[in-house]
C-alpha positions in Angstrom: 73.3 -8.2 -107.6 69.5 -8.1 -107.1 69.0 -6.3 -110.4 71.2 -8.9 -112.1 69.3 -11.7 -110.4 66.0 -10.2 -111.5 67.4 -10.1 -115.0 67.9 -13.9 -114.9 71.6 -14.0 -114.0 72.0 -17.3 -112.1 75.5 -16.3 -110.9 73.8 -13.4 -109.0 71.4 -15.8 -107.4 74.3 -18.1 -106.4 76.3 -15.1 -104.9 73.2 -13.9 -102.9 72.7 -17.5 -101.6 76.3 -18.0 -100.7 76.5 -14.6 -99.0 73.5 -15.1 -96.7 73.3 -18.9 -96.3 75.4 -19.3 -93.1 74.0 -16.3 -91.1 70.4 -17.2 -92.1 71.0 -20.9 -91.2 72.5 -19.8 -87.9 69.4 -17.7 -87.1 67.0 -20.5 -88.0 69.1 -23.1 -86.0 68.8 -20.9 -82.9 65.0 -20.7 -83.5 64.3 -24.4 -83.9 67.3 -26.2 -82.3 67.5 -28.9 -85.1 70.2 -28.8 -87.8 68.3 -30.8 -90.4 65.1 -28.8 -90.1 67.2 -25.6 -90.2 68.8 -26.8 -93.5 65.3 -27.3 -95.0 64.0 -24.0 -93.7 67.0 -22.1 -95.0 66.5 -23.6 -98.4 62.8 -22.8 -98.3 63.6 -19.2 -97.3 65.8 -18.7 -100.4 63.2 -20.3 -102.6 60.5 -18.0 -101.3 62.7 -15.0 -101.4 63.8 -15.6 -105.0 60.2 -16.4 -106.1 59.1 -13.0 -104.7 62.2 -11.1 -105.5 60.2 -8.6 -107.6 58.4 -7.5 -104.4 61.7 -6.6 -102.7 61.9 -2.8 -102.0 65.5 -1.6 -102.5 65.0 1.2 -100.0 65.6 -1.5 -97.3 68.5 -3.8 -96.7 68.1 -7.1 -98.6 69.2 -9.0 -95.5 66.4 -7.5 -93.5 63.9 -8.6 -96.1 65.4 -12.1 -96.4 65.5 -12.6 -92.6 61.9 -11.5 -92.3 60.9 -14.1 -94.9 62.9 -16.8 -93.1 61.7 -16.0 -89.6 58.0 -15.9 -90.8 58.5 -19.2 -92.5 60.1 -20.7 -89.4 57.3 -19.4 -87.2 54.7 -21.0 -89.5 56.7 -24.3 -89.3 56.8 -24.2 -85.5 53.1 -23.5 -85.3 52.3 -26.5 -87.6 54.7 -28.7 -85.7 53.1 -27.7 -82.3 49.6 -28.3 -83.7 50.2 -31.8 -84.8 47.5 -34.0 -83.3 47.0 -37.6 -82.7 43.8 -39.3 -83.6 42.1 -41.1 -80.7 40.5 -43.5 -83.2 43.7 -44.7 -84.9 46.2 -46.9 -83.1 49.6 -45.6 -82.2 52.3 -47.6 -84.0 55.3 -48.5 -81.8 58.4 -50.6 -82.6 56.8 -53.6 -80.8 53.6 -53.4 -82.8 50.3 -51.6 -82.6 48.8 -50.2 -79.4 45.3 -48.8 -79.3 45.3 -45.4 -77.7 43.0 -45.3 -74.7 42.0 -42.2 -72.9 40.9 -42.5 -69.3 37.3 -41.7 -68.5 37.7 -39.5 -65.5 34.0 -39.8 -64.6 33.9 -43.6 -64.7 34.7 -45.4 -61.4 38.0 -47.2 -61.3 37.6 -51.0 -61.1 38.8 -51.0 -57.5 36.5 -48.2 -56.3 33.5 -50.4 -55.4 35.8 -52.8 -53.5 37.5 -50.0 -51.7 34.2 -48.4 -50.8 32.7 -51.6 -49.5 35.9 -52.3 -47.5 35.7 -48.9 -46.0 32.1 -49.3 -45.1 32.8 -52.7 -43.5 35.7 -51.3 -41.5 33.7 -48.4 -40.3 30.7 -50.6 -39.4 32.9 -52.9 -37.4 34.5 -50.0 -35.6 31.1 -48.5 -34.7 29.8 -52.0 -33.6 32.8 -52.4 -31.3 32.3 -49.1 -29.5 30.9 -49.1 -25.9 27.1 -49.2 -26.1 26.6 -45.6 -24.8 28.9 -44.3 -27.6 27.6 -46.6 -30.3 24.0 -45.4 -29.7 24.8 -41.7 -30.1 26.9 -42.3 -33.2 24.2 -44.4 -34.9 21.5 -41.9 -34.0 23.5 -38.9 -35.2 25.2 -40.3 -38.3 23.0 -43.2 -39.4 19.6 -41.7 -38.5 20.8 -38.1 -38.9 19.0 -36.9 -35.7 19.8 -33.5 -34.1 21.6 -33.4 -30.8 18.4 -32.4 -29.0 16.4 -35.3 -30.5 19.1 -37.7 -29.5 19.1 -36.3 -25.9 15.3 -36.7 -25.8 15.3 -40.2 -27.2 18.0 -41.5 -24.9 16.8 -39.4 -22.0 20.2 -37.8 -21.5 21.2 -34.2 -21.0 22.2 -32.4 -24.1 25.8 -31.9 -22.8 26.2 -35.6 -22.2 25.1 -36.4 -25.7 27.7 -33.9 -27.1 30.4 -35.4 -24.8 29.5 -39.0 -25.8 29.6 -38.0 -29.5 33.0 -36.3 -29.0 34.5 -39.4 -27.2 32.9 -41.8 -29.7 34.4 -39.9 -32.6 37.8 -39.8 -30.9 37.7 -43.6 -30.3 36.6 -44.2 -33.9 39.4 -42.0 -35.2 42.0 -43.9 -33.2 40.7 -47.3 -34.2 40.3 -46.4 -37.9 43.8 -44.9 -38.1 45.2 -48.2 -36.9 43.1 -50.1 -39.5 44.2 -47.8 -42.3 47.9 -48.1 -41.3 47.4 -51.9 -41.4 46.0 -51.7 -45.0 48.8 -49.4 -46.1 51.4 -51.9 -44.9 49.9 -54.8 -46.9 
């Protein structure tokens, strides 16, 4: 049949197409999971095969050669489909109208970040201000003025162990008070 097809016999082309159409289409359907695309790819496979029929080597099965053409074409199709890109400069068209595509700037602060930060600072400042004075002083010296434990002990004329104990208790109180404040904000 291939020799007859190479000789220009259109009936030979038709017989080859009819013989291999269904199995080739089934293979392509399994590869891409879309009947309409499989129809097109099957047709393209036959067009490519018949256009390069002179390169067919009769030592191998025609079906193997044809399936290789079809699978390579399908792989190329899948690569092109996967590589489709969307321009970030062009609007995306939806049923409702045009929508400009916006990509988030991960480095830019969110609109609510300064408010959230200032609220957090205010809550923390208030919590520190409401600590008993002996705890408030060590917290401020340690975390606001960034003094070492020994320097705090010297400045307040306290033993080093007392400074550490005051800091531990102050932090525990702050944690307890701040957790209550945060739970209140999460409920709102």
